[in-house]
C-alpha positions in Angstrom: -30.0 -55.4 -25.0 -28.3 -53.9 -28.0 -25.2 -51.7 -27.8 -27.1 -48.5 -27.4 -29.2 -49.9 -24.6 -26.2 -51.5 -22.9 -24.3 -48.2 -23.1 -27.1 -46.3 -21.5 -27.3 -48.9 -18.7 -23.6 -49.4 -17.9 -21.5 -46.4 -19.2 -21.3 -43.0 -17.4 -23.3 -40.5 -19.4 -20.6 -38.0 -20.2 -21.1 -38.1 -24.0 -23.9 -36.7 -26.2 -23.7 -39.6 -28.6 -25.4 -39.7 -32.0 -28.0 -42.5 -32.4 -25.7 -44.7 -34.4 -23.6 -47.8 -33.6 -20.5 -48.0 -35.8 -20.1 -51.7 -36.5 -17.2 -51.7 -39.0 -15.7 -49.6 -41.7 -13.1 -49.3 -44.5 -11.4 -46.2 -45.5 -13.8 -43.3 -45.2 -16.9 -45.4 -45.2 -18.4 -46.5 -41.8 -20.9 -49.3 -41.6 -23.6 -49.0 -39.0 -25.4 -51.7 -37.1 -28.5 -50.3 -38.9 -27.1 -51.8 -42.1 -26.5 -48.4 -43.7 -23.2 -46.9 -44.9 -22.0 -43.4 -44.0 -19.3 -41.1 -45.4 -17.2 -40.3 -42.4 -16.1 -36.6 -42.4 -15.0 -36.6 -38.8 -12.4 -39.4 -38.7 -13.0 -40.0 -35.0 -12.3 -36.3 -34.4 -9.2 -36.0 -36.6 -7.8 -39.4 -35.3 -8.3 -42.0 -38.1 -5.6 -40.5 -40.4 -6.1 -43.1 -43.1 -9.6 -44.1 -42.2 -11.0 -47.4 -40.9 -9.2 -50.7 -41.1 -6.1 -49.4 -42.8 -4.1 -52.3 -44.2 -0.6 -50.8 -43.7 -1.3 -49.8 -40.1 -3.0 -53.1 -39.3 0.1 -55.0 -40.7 2.5 -53.0 -38.5 0.4 -53.5 -35.4 -0.1 -57.2 -36.0 3.6 -57.7 -36.6 4.5 -55.9 -33.3 1.8 -57.8 -31.4 3.6 -61.0 -32.3 6.8 -59.7 -30.7 6.1 -57.6 -27.6 2.8 -55.9 -26.7 4.2 -53.9 -23.9 7.3 -53.2 -21.9 7.7 -50.6 -19.2 9.9 -47.5 -19.8 12.5 -49.0 -17.6 13.7 -50.7 -20.8 14.4 -49.7 -24.4 12.0 -50.4 -27.2 12.8 -50.0 -30.9 9.4 -48.9 -32.2 9.4 -46.0 -29.7 12.8 -44.8 -30.8 12.0 -45.1 -34.5 8.8 -43.1 -34.1 10.7 -40.4 -32.2 13.3 -40.2 -34.9 10.6 -39.9 -37.6 8.7 -37.2 -35.7 11.9 -35.2 -35.2 12.6 -35.3 -38.9 9.0 -34.1 -39.7 9.2 -31.3 -37.2 12.4 -29.8 -38.7 14.1 -28.4 -35.7 12.6 -30.3 -32.8 15.2 -32.6 -31.2 13.6 -34.8 -28.5 10.2 -36.5 -27.8 8.3 -37.6 -24.8 5.4 -40.0 -25.4 2.2 -40.2 -23.4 -1.3 -41.5 -24.3 -3.3 -38.4 -25.2 -3.3 -34.8 -26.1 -4.1 -33.7 -22.6 -1.1 -35.7 -21.3 1.2 -34.1 -24.0 0.0 -30.7 -22.9 0.6 -31.5 -19.3 4.2 -32.5 -20.2 4.7 -29.2 -22.0 3.2 -27.2 -19.0 5.5 -28.9 -16.6 8.5 -28.3 -18.8 7.7 -24.7 -19.2 7.3 -24.1 -15.5 10.6 -25.9 -14.7 12.3 -23.9 -17.4 10.9 -20.6 -16.0 12.1 -21.5 -12.5 15.6 -22.4 -13.8 16.0 -19.4 -16.1 14.0 -16.6 -14.5 13.3 -17.5 -10.9 10.7 -19.2 -8.8 8.0 -16.6 -9.6 8.2 -17.3 -13.3 5.5 -20.0 -13.6 2.5 -18.5 -15.4 1.4 -19.4 -18.9 -0.7 -17.3 -21.3 -3.2 -19.0 -23.5 -5.8 -17.7 -25.9 -9.5 -17.0 -25.5 -11.5 -19.9 -27.2 -8.6 -22.3 -26.9 -9.0 -25.9 -25.8 -6.1 -27.8 -24.3 -7.6 -30.9 -22.6 -9.9 -32.4 -20.0 -7.6 -32.8 -17.0 -7.9 -30.2 -14.2 -4.7 -28.5 -15.3 -5.4 -28.5 -19.1 -9.0 -27.3 -18.4 -7.4 -24.5 -16.5 -5.2 -23.7 -19.5 -8.3 -23.7 -21.8 -9.5 -20.2 -22.5 -13.2 -20.9 -22.3 -15.4 -20.0 -19.3 -17.8 -22.8 -20.1 -15.1 -25.3 -19.0 -14.3 -23.5 -15.8 -17.2 -24.8 -13.8 -18.0 -27.7 -11.3 -14.4 -28.9 -10.8 -12.9 -26.1 -8.6 -10.3 -25.4 -7.5 -8.6 -25.2 -10.8 -4.9 -25.1 -11.3 -3.7 -21.5 -10.9 -1.1 -19.8 -13.1 -3.0 -19.3 -16.4 -3.9 -16.0 -18.1 -6.1 -15.6 -21.2 -5.8 -13.0 -24.0 -7.9 -12.7 -27.2 -6.5 -14.4 -30.3 -4.9 -12.1 -32.8 -4.6 -9.2 -30.3 -0.9 -8.4 -30.1 -1.4 -5.4 -27.8 -3.3 -7.6 -25.2 -0.6 -10.2 -25.4 2.2 -7.7 -24.8 0.3 -6.2 -21.9 0.0 -9.7 -20.3 3.8 -10.5 -20.6 5.9 -9.8 -17.5 8.6 -11.5 -15.6 6.2 -14.1 -14.2 5.3 -15.5 -17.7 7.3 -18.6 -18.6 5.3 -19.5 -21.8 2.6 -18.6 -24.2 0.6 -21.6 -25.4 -1.4 -21.4 -28.7 -3.2 -23.5 -31.2 -2.4 -22.2 -34.7 -5.9 -23.3 -35.7 -8.3 -23.4 -32.8 -10.3 -26.6 -33.3 -12.9 -27.0 -30.5 -13.0 -23.2 -30.3 -14.5 -22.9 -33.7 -11.8 -23.6 -36.3 -10.3 -20.2 -35.9 -7.0 -19.6 -37.8 -4.3 -17.4 -36.2 -3.5 -14.2 -38.1 0.1 -14.3 -39.4 0.6 -10.8 -38.0 -0.3 -12.1 -34.5 2.1 -15.0 -34.8 4.9 -12.6 -35.9 4.2 -10.4 -33.0 4.2 -13.3 -30.6 7.7 -14.4 -31.7 9.0 -10.9 -31.6 7.8 -10.6 -28.1 9.4 -13.9 -27.3 12.8 -12.5 -28.4 12.3 -9.3 -26.3 10.8 -10.9 -23.1 12.4 -14.4 -23.1 9.6 -16.9 -22.7 8.8 -20.2 -24.3 6.2 -20.7 -27.1 4.2 -23.9 -26.8 2.3 -25.1 -30.0 -0.7 -27.2 -29.2 -0.9 -29.3 -32.4 -3.1 -32.1 -30.9 -5.6 -31.6 -33.6 -3.7 -29.7 -36.2 -0.6 -31.9 -36.4 0.2 -35.0 -38.5 -0.8 -33.5 -41.9 -4.2 -32.2 -41.0 -3.6 -28.7 -42.3 -1.5 -29.5 -45.4 1.8 -29.2 -43.5 3.0 -31.8 -41.1 2.5 -29.3 -38.3 0.4 -26.1 -38.5 3.2 -23.9 -37.2 5.1 -24.7 -40.4 2.6 -22.5 -42.3 4.1 -19.5 -40.4 7.8 -20.1 -40.7 8.4 -20.2 -37.0 9.8 -22.8 -34.6 8.1 -23.2 -31.2 10.1 -24.4 -28.1 7.6 -27.2 -27.4 5.1 -28.9 -29.7 2.4 -31.2 -28.5 0.4 -33.6 -30.7 -1.8 -36.7 -30.5 -5.1 -37.6 -32.3 -3.9 -38.4 -35.9 -0.5 -39.5 -34.8 -1.8 -42.9 -33.7 -4.1 -43.4 -36.6 -6.8 -44.7 -34.2 -4.7 -45.9 -31.3 -4.1 -43.8 -28.2 -0.8 -41.8 -28.2 0.3 -38.3 -27.4 3.7 -36.7 -27.9 5.5 -33.6 -26.6 8.4 -32.5 -28.9 11.2 -30.4 -27.6 13.4 -27.8 -29.4 17.0 -27.3 -28.5 15.9 -24.6 -26.0 13.9 -27.1 -23.9 15.5 -30.5 -24.8 17.5 -30.8 -21.5 14.9 -29.3 -19.1 13.4 -32.6 -17.9 15.6 -35.1 -16.2 15.2 -38.6 -14.8 12.2 -38.8 -12.5 10.7 -35.4 -13.6 8.0 -37.0 -15.7 6.8 -40.5 -16.8 4.0 -42.6 -18.3 3.3 -46.3 -17.8 1.9 -46.8 -21.4 3.7 -43.9 -23.1 5.6 -45.1 -26.2 3.9 -48.5 -26.0 5.5 -50.7 -28.8 2.3 -51.7 -30.5 0.9 -48.2 -30.6 4.3 -46.8 -31.6 4.6 -49.3 -34.5 1.1 -48.3 -35.7 2.0 -44.6 -35.4 5.3 -45.1 -37.2 3.3 -46.5 -40.2 1.2 -43.4 -40.2 4.0 -40.9 -39.9 6.1 -42.5 -42.7 3.2 -42.0 -45.2 2.5 -38.4 -44.5 4.9 -37.2 -47.2 5.0 -34.1 -49.4 2.7 -35.7 -52.0 0.0 -36.4 -49.4 0.3 -33.0 -47.9 -0.2 -31.5 -51.3 -3.3 -33.6 -51.7 -4.6 -32.4 -48.3 -4.2 -28.8 -49.3 -5.9 -29.4 -52.7 -8.8 -31.3 -51.1 -9.3 -28.6 -48.6 -9.4 -26.0 -51.4 -11.9 -28.1 -53.3 -14.2 -28.4 -50.3 -14.0 -24.6 -49.7 -14.8 -23.9 -53.4 -18.0 -26.0 -53.1 -19.1 -24.4 -49.8 -18.2 -20.7 -50.1 -21.2 -18.7 -51.3 -23.6 -21.6 -51.2 -27.1 -21.1 -49.9 -27.2 -21.0 -46.1 -23.4 -20.8 -45.7 -22.2 -17.7 -44.0 -18.4 -18.4 -44.0 -15.8 -21.1 -44.3 -12.7 -21.2 -42.1 -9.7 -23.5 -41.6 -6.7 -24.8 -43.5 -6.3 -28.1 -45.4 -8.7 -30.8 -44.1 -9.6 -28.9 -40.9 -12.6 -26.8 -42.0 -15.4 -25.0 -40.1 -18.6 -24.0 -41.9 -20.7 -21.2 -40.4 -24.3 -21.9 -41.4 -27.5 -20.0 -41.1 -29.5 -22.9 -39.5 -28.4 -24.5 -36.2 -25.3 -26.4 -36.9 -26.3 -29.3 -34.6 -29.6 -29.8 -36.5 -27.7 -29.7 -39.8 -25.3 -32.4 -38.6 -28.2 -34.5 -37.4 -29.9 -34.3 -40.8 -26.6 -35.2 -42.5 -26.4 -38.3 -40.4 -29.9 -39.3 -41.5 -28.8 -38.8 -45.1 -25.6 -40.9 -44.8 -22.8 -38.6 -43.8 -21.0 -38.1 -40.4 -20.1 -34.5 -39.7 -19.0 -32.7 -36.4 -19.7 -29.3 -34.9 -17.3 -26.7 -33.3 -19.2 -24.1 -31.4 -21.8 -22.8 -34.0 -20.1 -24.3 -37.0 -20.2 -27.6 -38.9 -16.7 -29.1 -38.7 -15.0 -31.3 -41.2 -12.0 -33.4 -40.3 -12.0 -36.3 -42.8 -9.3 -38.9 -43.3 -6.3 -37.4 -45.2 -6.7 -40.0 -48.0 -10.4 -39.6 -48.5 -11.3 -39.7 -52.2 -12.8 -36.9 -54.2 -16.0 -38.9 -55.0 -16.6 -39.4 -51.3 -15.9 -35.7 -50.6 -18.4 -34.7 -53.2 -21.0 -37.2 -51.9 -20.6 -35.8 -48.4 -20.7 -32.2 -49.5 -23.8 -32.8 -51.5 -25.5 -34.2 -48.4 -24.3 -31.2 -46.3 -25.6 -28.7 -48.8 -28.9 -30.5 -49.0 -29.2 -30.6 -45.2 -28.4 -26.9 -44.9 -31.0 -26.0 -47.5 -33.7 -28.2 -45.8 -32.9 -26.7 -42.4 -33.4 -23.0 -43.5 
């Protein structure tokens, strides 16, 4: 059997996979078992920050593997501490970090923290969290409960109670939802799985004004938007605000599994010994790889990300078959006239890997993708849209 046949035989069918086996790759080029090369415009869903087989990251991982591959969190580990220090510096105002293994785990940590904060500051009844319609916060029962999409609230009942949903960019609806039982509001500044929807600055301003009036926490879910994806290290930095808790994952590990919850001064002392934990969180090998990623996301690279995003938008906006283009930096959604899934399938046939988000084609390439590869992929996308009309 080949890999596709073996997958169908032995792996639970929870994924709608494309008919392609990725055998190897370098940078933003993936090599398939079919012998063809593909421009990767998805980066493993915003994970491979510097593409495939990144030399700097590989060197950091290999060096750490030769020392210690794992030690439990009963002991100290330098890579973990160095990564926390680097993340705190990038976050500009966030003081502490908890490491897990995924975005869902990072969000679980933030939810637990918010509920404990609510109990300690406003009483036992203060345990509800407001999230936004079309949000996506993870695949665990609790983070599915936090997700503001009905399509995810099936089959796995009973879901975790204590979540309310309001439309994005509706300050009046948000204000109506806030009472003394609300401990936090959790938002993605750019909704990824929900359709690459960017929050209106006026809504964000209203959110933080309500926070001052009503005394609740703001949780920023930066699982997909963090680590340079939008042209700032974190998307909240576009808005000039500071959340109480920030979660991130995906691009942080550059391809290895890691999640992080960052704490502002307002929440840094909420969790104590025994309140939370993770066997693999802050694993030294993964942390060493992540540190090599974080160090390279500097102002020069962030400027490039913004410029590349603007270039992509300039090529797509107004093109035949394109209805709209949304997003920031290298997190872009393209609303197209034809069915987005059919367009993405045709792109794959032509040698480019794109994603979808709801009814849109979604672009999440490696941050260091070259302009020639961007243009090659956009040429393929435009041709696929035209042929699908």
